[in-house]
MARNUPA-630314 format. One record per residue: residue in three letters; y, x, z of N, C-alpha, C in turn. Coordinates in steps of 0.05 Angstrom, whole numbers, plus 32768, in hexadecimal, padded with zeros to 4 digits. Layout:
<sites>
AlaYXZYXZYXZ;...
</sites>
This chain:
<sites>
Met850D8545898F850D854E8973852A854E8968;Lys852C8556894F854785598943855885408945;Pro854D85288940855E851089418569850A895D;Asp855E8517897285658510898D8580851D8995;Val858A8530898685A3853E898E85B585408976;Pro85CF8543897A85E18547896385D985608952;Ala85DE855E893885D68574892785E4858E892C;Asn85FC858C8938860B85A5893C860485B38956;Ile85F185A8896585E785B5897D85D085C78976;Lys85D285E1897C85BD85F4897585A685F28988;Val858E85F8897F857785F88990857A860B89A7;Gln8586862289A28588863689B7859B862F89CD;Gln85AC861B89CA85C0861589DD85B5860689F6;Phe85A685F189F1859E85E08A07858185D98A07;Ser857085E989FB855485E389FA854385FC89F8;Asn852985F989FA8516860F89F78502860889E1;Arg84F9861D89D384E4861989C084C9861F89CD;Leu84B4861789BF8499861E89C88495863C89C5;Glu8481864789D2847C866489D18476866C89B4;Gly847C868689AE847886908993845A8690898C;Gly84548689897384398689896A842986708971;Ser8437865C897C84298644898484208634896C;Ser84088628896E83FE86188958840C85FD8956;Arg841985F5896C842785DC896B844385DF895F;Glu844D85CA8955846885CB8949847D85D1895E;Pro848F85E5895A84A485EA896D84B785D2896E;Lys84BE85C9898684CF85B2898A84E685B9899C;Arg84FB85A98999851285AC89AA850C859E89C5;Arg850F85AC89DA850B85A089F58526859D8A02;Val853185858A00854B85808A0B854785708A25;Cys8554857A8A3B8551856C8A55855D85508A54;Ser8555853F8A65855E85238A65857C85218A6A;Val858885328A7B85A485318A8085B485388A67;Cys85AC854E8A5A85B985568A4185B685418A2C;Arg859F85358A2A859A85208A1585AD85088A1A;Thr85B085018A3385C184EA8A3A85DE84F18A32;Gln85E7850A8A39860285128A32860685118A14;Tyr85F3851C8A0485F6851C89E785F6850089DC;Met85E684EE89E785E684D389DD860184C689E2;Leu860D84CC89F9862884C189FE863C84CC89EA;Asp863984E689E4864C84F289D0864884E589B5;Lys862F84E089AD862B84D48993863584B78993;Leu863384A989A9863D848E89AB865C848D89AA;Cys866984A189B7868684A089BA869584AE89A4;Tyr868984C28997869884D28984868984D6896A;Asn869884D98955868D84E0893B868B84FE8939;Val8676850A89438672852789428661852E892A;Gly866C853B8917865E854188FE864B85588900;Gly8635855888F18622856D88F2862A858688E2;Ser863D858388CF8644859988BD865C85A988C9;Thr866685A188E0867D85B088EB867585BB8907;Ala868485CF890F868185D9892A869385C8893C;Thr868985C08953869885AE8965869E85BC897F;Phe86B785BC898686C085C689A086CC85AF89B0;Phe86CF85B389CA86DA859E89DB86F185A989EC;Ile8707859A89EB871E85A189FC871D858F8A14;His8719859B8A2C871A858B8A458735858F8A52;Leu8744857A8A53875F857B8A5E875F85728A7B;Tyr876785848A8C8768857F8AA98785857A8AB1;Pro878A85678AC387A585628ACD87AE85788ADF;Ile87C8857C8AE287D2858F8AF587CA85868B12;Ser87CD856C8B1787C285618B3087AE854A8B2A;Phe87B885358B1D87A685208B1487B585108AFE;Phe87A585048AEC87B084F28AD887B484D68AE4;Thr87CB84CC8AE287D084B18AEC87C3849C8ADB;Asp87BF84848AE687B2846F8AD787C484678ABE;Ile87DE84688AC287F084618AAC87EE84758A96;Phe87EB848F8A9D87E884A48A8887CF84A08A78;Ile87B9849A8A86879F84978A7787A0847E8A65;Arg87AD84698A6F87AF84518A5F87C084568A46;Ala87D684658A4A87E7846C8A3387D8847D8A1F;Phe87C8848F8A2987B884A08A1787A4848F8A08;Gln8797847C8A168784846A8A088792845A89F2;Arg87A9845089F887B7844089E487C0845189CC;Ala87C7846A89D287CF847C89BC87B7848189A9;Leu879F848489B58787848889A58780846F8995;Glu8784845889A2877E843F8994878F843B897B;Asn87A78446897B87B98444896387AD8453894B;Phe879C8466895187908476893B877584698931;Gln876B8456893F8751844B893987508440891C;Asn873D8449890D8739843F88F2871C844388EA;Pro870E842E88E386F1843188DE86EB844488C7;Asp86FE844788B486FA8459889E8700847688A5;Phe8710847A88BA8718849588C28713849888E0;Pro86FB84A088E886F584A18905870084BA8913;Ser871084CB8905871B84E38911873884E68909;Val874784F68918876284FD89118764851C8910;Phe8774852688FD8777854388FA8792854B8903;Leu8793855B891887AD8565892287B7857B8910;Lys87CF8576890487DA858988F187E885A08901;Thr87D885B4890887E285C9891987F885D9890C;Asp87F685DE88F2880B85EE88E5882685DF88E7;Asp882685C588E2883F85B588E4884A85B58900;Ala883885B28914884185B18930884F85CB8938;Leu884385E28930884E85FC8937886886018928;Arg886985F9890F888285FC88FF889985EC890B;Ile889385D3891288A885C2891E88B185CE8939;Tyr889F85D8894888A685E4896288B885FD895E;Gln88B2860D894988C28624894488DE861C893B;Glu88E18606892D88FB85FD8924890B85EF8939;Lys88FD85DE8949890B85CC895C890785D48979;Thr88F585E7897E88EC85ED899A88E385D489A9;Gln88D885C2899A88CD85A989A588B385A38998;Leu889F859D89A988838599899E8880857C8995;Glu88788579897C8872855F8970885785618962;Leu8844854F896A882A8550895E8828853C8947;Thr881F85458930881C8533891987FE85348911;Phe87F5851D890787D88519890187D5850D88E5;Arg87BD851088DB87B5850188C4879884F888C8;Pro879084E188BD877584D788C1876184E788B1;Thr874984EB88BC873384F988AE871984EC88B4;Lys870584F488A586EA84EA88A986DC84F888C0;Val86DD851288C086CD852288D386DF853788E1;Asn86EC854888D186FA855F88DD8711855688EF;Gly871785668903872D855F891587228554892F;Asn872F8540893A872885358954871B85198951;Pro87018517895586F384FD895486FF84EB896A;Leu870484D28963870F84BF897686F984B28985;Pro86FC84AE89A086E884A089AF86E6848389A7;Lys86CD847A89A586C9845E899C86CD844A89B3;Phe86CC845589CC86CF844489E386E4845089F6;Ser86F7844089FF870C844B8A10870184558A2B;Glu86E9844C8A3386DD84558A4C86D584728A4A;Ala86D6847E8A3286CE849B8A3086E484AD8A3C;Leu86FB84A18A42871184B18A4D871184AE8A6B;Gly871484C58A79871584C48A96872B84D68AA0;Asn872884E08AB9873D84F18AC4873B850E8ABA;Ile872785158AAB8727852D8A9B872585248A7E;Leu873A85278A6F873A851E8A53872B85338A42;Thr871885298A328709853B8A20870F85348A03;Ile8719854789F4871F854389D8870D855589C7;Pro86FA854A89B886E9855A89A686FA8565898F;Val86F1857B898486FE8587896D86E8858F8959;Asn86E78581894286D68588892C86E5859B891A;Thr86DC85B4891886EC85C8890B86E585CB88ED;Pro86FA85CF88DC86F685D088BF86F485ED88B4;Gly86F1860188C586F2861D88BC86DA862588AC;Asn86DC863D88A086C68647889086B3865988A0;Asn86BC866288B886AB867388C986B2866E88E6;His86A4867B88F886A88675891486C4867D891E;Thr86CF8693891386E9869C891C86FE86878914;Glu86FE867D88FC8711866988F3870D864F8903;Asn86F48648890886EE8630891786FA86318933;Ile86F58647894287008648895D871E864B895D;Leu872A865789498747865989478753863D8945;Phe8747862C8934875186108932874E8601894C;Ala87378606895A873385F98974874786028989;Ile874D861D898987618628899C877C861C8996;Glu8784861A897D879E860E897687A085F28980;Asn878B85E2897D878A85C78987878D85C689A5;Ala877E85D889B3877E85D889D0879A85DF89DB;Val87A785F489CF87C185FC89D887D685E689D3;Leu87D585D989BC87E985C489B687E585AC89C8;Tyr87CC85A389CC87C8858C89DD87CF859289FA;Gln87C885AA8A0387CE85B28A1E87EC85B38A24;Arg87FC85BE8A10881985BF8A14882585A38A11;Phe881C859389FE8827857989F9882385668A11;Leu880B85678A1D880585558A33880C85608A4E;Gly8814857A8A4F881C85858A68880685888A7C;Cys87EF85918A7487D885948A8687CA85AF8A82;Arg87B385B28A8E87A485CA8A8A878C85C48A78;Ala878085D98A6C876C85D48A58875585E88A59;Val873D85DE8A52872685EF8A4F871A85E98A33;Leu871785FF8A23870B85FC8A0986F086088A09;Thr86DC85F88A0186C086028A0186B085F289ED;Asp869885FB89E8868685EB89D6867585D889E5;Ser867A85D589FF866A85C38A10867A85A98A13;Ser866D85938A0F867A85798A12867D85728A30;Ile867085808A418672857C8A5E8687858F8A69;Pro869B85878A7986AE85998A8486A185AF8A95;Leu86AA85C88A91869D85DE8A9E86A685E28ABB;Phe86BE85DA8AC286CA85E28ADB86D485CA8AEB;Ser86D685CE8B0586E685BB8B15870385C48B12;Ser871585B48B1E873185B88B18873C85D38B22;Asp872F85DF8B37873A85F78B42872B86118B3A;Glu871B860F8B25870B86268B1D871686358B05;Phe872D862E8AFB8739863D8AE58757863A8AE8;Asn8766864B8ADA8783864C8ADC879186368ACB;His879B863E8AB487AB862C8AA3879C86258A89;Leu879086398A7D878286348A64876986468A64;Phe8752863A8A60873986498A5F872D86458A43;Ile8727865B8A36871B865A8A1B870086688A1C;Asp86EB865A8A1786D086648A1886C9867289FD;His86BB868889FE86B0869689E686C7869E89D4;Ile86D986AF89DD86EE86B989CC86E286CE89B9;Pro86E686CC899F86DA86DF898C86E886FA898E;Pro86DA8710898886E6872B898A8700872E897A;Ala8703871F8964871B87218954873487188963;Phe873187098978874886FE8987874E870C89A1;Arg8740872289A78743872E89C1875E873B89C5;Gly876B874389AF8786874D89B2879B873889B7;Trp8794871F89B087A5870889B4879E86FA89CF;Leu878486F789D4877B86E989EC876986FD89FB;Pro8774870F8A0B876487238A19875287188A2F;His875887008A39874886F48A4E874186D78A47;Asn872A86CE8A52872286B28A4E8733869F8A5F;Asn873986A88A77874786978A8A876486A08A8B;Leu877686908A7F879286978A7C87A386888A90;Asn87B586968A9D87C886888AAF87DF867D8A9E;Asn87F386718AAB880986648A9D881986788A8C;Glu881E86908A97882E86A48A89881F86AF8A71;Met880586B48A7487F486BE8A5E87F186A98A48;Thr87EF868F8A5087ED867A8A3C880786788A2B;Gln881E867B8A398838867A8A2B883A86928A18;His883186A98A21883286C18A10882086BD89F7;Ala880886B389FB87F686AE89E48802869A89D1;Phe880F868589DB881B867189CA8832867D89BA;Asp8843868D89C78859869989B8884F86AC89A2;Gln883A86BB89A7882F86CC8992882486BC897B;Leu881586A68982880A8695896D88208689895C;Leu883686818969884D8675895B885986898948;Asn885D86A28950886886B6893F885586BD8927;Leu883B86BF892C882986C58917882686AF8903;His88278696890C8828867F88FA8840868088E8;Thr8857868688F48870868788E4886F869E88D0;Ile886586B588D8886286CC88C5885186C488AD;Arg883A86B788B3882986AF889C8837869A888B;Ser884686888897885486748887886A86818875;Lys887986948880888E86A18870888286B2885A;Ile886A86BD885E885D86CC8848885486B98832;Gly885086A088388849868C8824882B86868823;Ser881D868C883988018687883B87FB866F884D;Ile87E68660884687DC864B885787BF8650885F;Asp87B5866888598799866F885D87948674887B;Ala8780866788868778866C88A2876F868988A5;Asp876386948890875986AF8891877086C38895;Asp878786BD8889879E86CE888C87A986CE88A8;Leu87A886B788B587B086B588D1879D86C588E3;Val878386C488DC877086D488EB877686F188E8;Arg877D86FA88D08784871688CB879B871F88DD;Leu87B0870E88DE87C7871488EF87C08716890C;Ile87AF8703891587A7870389328795871C8937;Arg87838722892487728739892887818753892A;Ser87988755891D87A8876D891E87B18774893A;Leu87B28760894C87BB8765896787A687748977;Asn878E8777896C877887868979877E87A48978;Tyr878E87AD8966879187C9896087AC87D4896A;Asp87B587EA895D87CE87F6896487E587E28961;Ala87FA87E68971881187D38970881D87D08955;Leu881B87E58944882787E38929881587D78914;Glu87FC87D0891C87EA87C5890887F487AB88FB;Leu8804879C890A880F878388FE8821878988E7;Tyr8830879F88E8884187A688D1883087AC88B8;Tyr881A87BA88BD880987C288A687FC87A9889A;Val87F1879888AB87E3878088A187F7876D8892;Thr880E8769889E882287578892882C87638877;His8831877D8877883B8789885E882787868847;Arg880E8789884D87F98785883987F787688830;Met87FA8756884387F98739883B881187328829;Ile8828873D882F88408737881E883B87428802;Lys8831875A8800882C876687E58817875687D6;Arg8804874C87E487EF873C87D687F9872087CF;Gln8806871387E1880E86F787DD882586F587C9;Gln8836870A87C8884E870887B7884F871F87A3;Ala8837872687998835873C878688468737876D;Gly8856874B876588678749874D8881873B8752;Asn88868732876A88A08724877088AF87358785;Glu88BB874B877C88C9875D878E88DF8750879E;Pro88F1874087918906873487A188FB872287B8;Arg88E6871487B288DA870387C788CE871387DD;Gln88C3872A87D788B8873C87EB88CE874687FE;Phe88E5874D87F388FB87568804890387408817;Val89058727880D890E8711881E88F9870C8834;Thr88E0870D882D88CB8708884188CA871D8857;Val88CF8736884F88D0874B886388E787468877;Arg88FE873E886D89148738887E890F87208890;Asp8901870C888588FC86F3889488E786F888AA;Thr88D5870A88A688BF870E88BA88C4872688CC;Ala88D9873688C788DD874E88D788E0874988F5;His88F1873688FC88F68731891988DE87258926;Leu88CE8715891788B68709892388A1871F8929;Ile889D87328916888A8747891B889487598931;Ala88AE875F893288B98770894788B487648962;Asp88B6874A896588B2873D897F889587418988;Val8882873D897688658740897D885F875D8983;Val8869877089738863878C8977887087968991;Ala8887878C89988894879489B18884878A89C9;Gln8879877289C78868876789DC884F877889E0;Lys8846878689CB882E879789CD883587B389D5;Gly884F87B889DC885787D389E5885F87E689CF;Gly886787DB89B8886E87EC89A1888C87EF899D;Glu889C87E989B288B987EA89AE88C3880689AA;Thr88B7881A89B888C0883689B588BB88418999;Ile88A2883E8990889A8848897688AA883A8960;Met88B08820896388C08812895088DC881D894E;Ser88E8882489648903882F89648904884A8955;His88EF885A895888EF8874894A88EA8871892C;Ile88D9885E892588D48859890888ED884E88FB;Lys88FA883C890A8913883188FF8928884788FB;Glu8929885B890D893B8871890A8934888288F1;Leu891A888688ED8911889488D4891B888588BB;Ala8917886B88BB8920885B88A4893E885D88A0;Arg894D885C88B6896A885D88B48973887888A8;Ile8968888E88B2896F88A988A7896888AB888A;Ala895088A18883894788A38867895988928854;Trp8960887A885D89708869884B898C88738848;Glu89998879885F89B58883885D89B7889E8850;Gly89A288AF885289A288C98845899688C88829;Arg898E88B08820898288AD8805896A88C08802;Leu895988C08817894088D08815892A88BF880A;Lys892C88BB87F0891988AA87E2891A88B087C4;Gly890988A287B5890988A58798891F8894878C;Asp891E88908772893388828764892D88648760;Ser891A885987708913883D876E890F8832878B;Leu890A8818878D8905880C87A688E8880587AA;Lys88D68811879B88B9880E879F88B1881B87B9;Asp889A881287C38890881D87DC888C883B87DC;Asn8880884587C6887B886287C58895887287C4;Ser88A9886787B888C3887487B788D1887487D2;Leu88D1885D87DF88DE885A87F988D1886B880E;Ala88B6886D880D88A7887B882288A28898881C;Lys88AF88A3880788AA88BE87FE88AD88D38814;Pro88C388D4882288C688E9883788B188E6884D;Leu88AA88CE8854889688CA8869887A88D38860;Asp887388CC8847885988D4883C885788F2883A;Val886C89008831886C891D882F886A892A884A;Ala8878891E885E887789298879885B89268885;Phe884E890F88818833890B888B881F891E887D;Asp882289228862881189348854881389508860;Ser882C8958886788308972887388228974888E;Leu8823895F889E8816895F88B887F7896088B5;Glu87ED895388A087D08954889C87C689708895;Arg87D78980888887D0899B888187D689B08897;Trp87E389A788AC87EB89B988C287D289C388D1;Gln87D089DD88D287BA89EA88E187C789F688FB;Ser87C489E7891187D289EE892987C98A098935;Glu87B08A11892D87A68A2B893887B38A43892A;His87BF8A3E891287CC8A54890387EA8A518901;Glu87F58A39890588118A358902881D8A28891B;Thr88348A31892488418A26893B884E8A0B8934;Glu885889FD8948886689E48943888089E98933;Glu888E89FF893988A68A05892B88A18A0A890D;Glu888B8A18890888838A1D88EC887B8A0388DE;Ala886D89F288EC886589D888E1887D89C888DA;Arg889189C888EC88A989B888E888B989C388D0;Ala88BA89DE88CE88C889EA88B788BB89E4889D;Ile88A089E6889D889189E08884889589C3887C;Met889589B1888F88998994888A88B48990887E;Ser88C9899C888988E48998887F88E689A38862;Lys88DA89BA885D88DB89C6884388CD89B4882E;Glu88B589A9883588A78998882288B5897E881C;Val88C18972883188D08959882D88E8895F881B;Ala88F689768821890D897D88118906898187F3;Arg88F0898F87EE88E7899387D288E1897887C4;Ala88D4896687D388CD894C87C788E6893C87C0;Ile88F9893C87D28912892D87CE8923893A87B8;Glu8923895487B78932896287A28927895C8786;Arg890D895B878489018954876A890989388761;Leu890B892687758911890A876F892F8905876A;Asp894089158777895D89108776896D892B8775;Arg8968893A876089738955875E89928954875D;Arg899D893F875189BA893F874C89CA893E8766;Phe89C08930877A89CF892C879389C3893B87AA;Phe89B3895087A589A6895F87BA89B9897587C4;Gly89BF897587DE89D0898A87E989CD898C8807;Ala89E28997881489E0899D883189DD89848841;Lys89EA896E883889E78955884789CB894B8847;Lys89BD894D883089A18944882E899089558841;Leu8995896F8841898589818853898989798870;Glu89A18972887789A6896988938997894F8899;Asn8997893C888689888923888A896A8928888C;Ile8960893A887C89438941887D893C894D8898;Ser894E895F88A2894A896B88BC8948895688D2;Gln895A894288D1895A892D88E58941891C88E2;Phe8938891788CA8920890788C58908891588D1;Val8905892F88CC88EE893E88D688EF894088F4;Thr89078943890089098944891D8900892B892A;Val89078913892088FE88FA892B88E088F78929;Leu88D588FD891188B888FB890D88A9890E891F;Phe88B28927892088A3893B892F88A78939894D;Asp88C08937895688C68937897288C2891C8980;Gln88CE8907897488CD88ED898188B288DF897D;Ile88A788E08965888E88D18961887588E28967;Tyr887388FA895A885B890A895E88598915897B;Lys886E89218985886D892E899F8874891989B6;Gly8883890589AF888B88F189C3887788DA89C6;Val887688C989B2886588B189B4884788B989B4;Tyr883F88CC89A3882388D389A1881C88EC89B1;Gln883088F789C0882B890C89D3881C892489C7;Gly8823892B89AE8817894289A187FB893E8997;Asn87F18925899787D68920898D87D8891A896F;Leu87D3892F895F87D6892D894287C289198936;Leu87A989198941879589088936879D88EA8938;Asn87A788E2895087AF88C6895487C788BF8942;Leu87D988D2893E87F088CD892D87E788C88910;Leu87D588D9890687CC88D688EB87BB88BD88E7;Glu87AC88B588FC879D889C88FA87AF888488F7;Asn87C78886890187DA8870890087EE887388E9;Arg87E8888588D787FA888A88C18801887188B1;Lys87ED886288A987F2884B88988802883688A7;Arg87FF883488C1880E882088D1882B882888D3;Ile882F884288D8884B884C88DA8859884988BF;Arg884A884E88A98856884C888F885E882F8889;Ala884D881C889188538800888D886C87F7889C;Gly886E880088B6888687FA88C5889E880788BA;Tyr889C881F88B088B2882E88A388BC881E888A;Leu88A98815887A88B18806886288BF87EC886A;Tyr88B587DF887F88C287C7888988DF87CC8891;Phe88E487E188A188FF87E788AB891187F08894;Ile8907880088828919880A886D891F87F38859;Thr890C87E18855891187CA8843892787B8884F;Glu892787B5886A893C87A58877895887B18872;Met895987CB886E897387D9886C897E87D8884F;Ile896E87D0883C897787D08820898B87B9881B;Pro89A487BF881489B787AA880E89AF879987F6;Lys89B8878187F589B1876F87E089B9877987C4;Arg89D0878787C389D9879187A889C587A6879D;Asp89B987B687AF89A587CA87A6898C87BC879C;Arg898487A687AA896C879887A28971878B8786;Asp8989877F8783898F87728769899087878753;Lys899B879F8758899C87B48744898087BD873C;Glu896E87BF8751895287C7874B894487B2873A;Glu894987988740893D87838731894687848713;Gln89608789870F896A878986F3895F87A186E4;Gln895C87B886F2895087CF86E4893387CA86DD;Ser892587BC86EF890987B686E9890787A386D1;
</sites>
């Protein structure tokens, strides 16, 4: 019955119900082996019923020495407190310190339930170390993200291999997985963790991406777990999706503070570029950066530093591409129409300084967009290009914002 197993164990996981329509009360049928294991868990750990519990099984590279296990036991004993039966690993602090010092330091605070329940008996530790994780998230995705962060940090800090699962019983023998195994990866993380069984190189790659995304969220000024999930989910899509998601987060988090937005863009630019390059976006980034350079140096923009003003030539060019009817107009005609419409838009915005030099800049701008991006990167697939319009625009705004000198930003602020 219900009191026989921990409250966070679902009926469907390790038991069967009676047949449908039975006149008898449906009961949980837990086998004797599982019941014994659960009773041991309840004796050893403070596993709360209101939280989702995962288990990190730490495997040695070869074997854990007796001295290592004793040292681990003594470390856990230092945390023992009858009022606080768990410790909470401060993952944000650990990743921030690593980014600053390139040295991993784990910091904890005592808790009632969330975090890592401490074993009540030292005999609970053996040659496979098992660390439970009671997760504090609002949904399954946030819960498993917290558990993955714990697993990666413990695995790196202790120099061993790890398996993360919701089973308190280790799933594998020592030679049945590579470096890090994560069970039940949610769809939102498949761009970040494409495989359950990660080797050493893939684990390092996943850690580096997590470190960059944590730093991006921190520089934006957010501590929301949901924002970190948004950044990770962006890796599921086009390589430029991270620019779009980050740009929106900056506008939301720092609404009305234009100077702070400029600073945040500059602080996060290299972090985003690293992640996007790892996803194969280096070529498209170089072309978008060239568009931004031509536009800024040629003053192909409105008379302010707002997004709509900065992105004016790109928006007009994309509008022209959307209206292009390839069955009636050749590529040369489409290119000429695009140049003409961009020139008209810029002339309306900046009639005083419109001349031959501007026309040359507009021609260069259209050439890069049409030849390098449309025909090069997207291989003439107009539909795919237009589907990625918002992502290209976000990257363009990032690059052109990086190019704005401080004196121009200060002048814009004074005029506002």
